[in-house]
N, C-alpha and C positions, 0 to 999 in steps of 0.2 A: 595498638585502640591501647588504649588503656583503660581496666580493671575497674569497678567503681572503685577499690579496696587500696589501688596504688592511689588513685585522685582527691581520695581525702587525704589521707598522707601529704602530698601535694600542699594541701587546702589545708592541714594543718601546720604544715614549714612557718605558715605565715601571718600563723598568729600570735597571742604572749602567751609566753607562758600561764598555768597559772599559777596565785598567790597563796600561803601561806596564812593562815595564821599564826600570833605569835602561842600561842597553848599546845595548836598539832605542835609547833618543832620545838614547843620544849618541852613537847608526848616521846615525841621523835628522838628525842637526846638521850631522852632518861629511859628508852626502853635501850640502849646501845649501849650507852655510861653507864649508869651506873647497876643495866642488867650483868648488862655483857653479850648482848644477845646482837650478834653476827650483823653487820648490813643490812647484807643483800637480804637477810632472812628478814628484819624491821620493816628495810622496803617494799618486801615482794608481798608482806602482811601487809599492810598502808597503804599499797595499788601505785608509790611512787617510783622512781627511776637511782638511783646510790646514789647520786650525785645530787639530788633533793638533800638528801637527810647527811651530804657533805657538805654544803656548802647551808 
């Protein structure tokens, strides 16, 4: 039997990924590029995965 947590993961796979506006993206890039912070740290702080910042 699949528990609720696993079921939620399965359901999310079929959803479109969240879209972030230009200001959010620009701010994330600034934190990494201009302030020299690690991408992983910035992603964690913003609650996104590192691929989101990388893209």
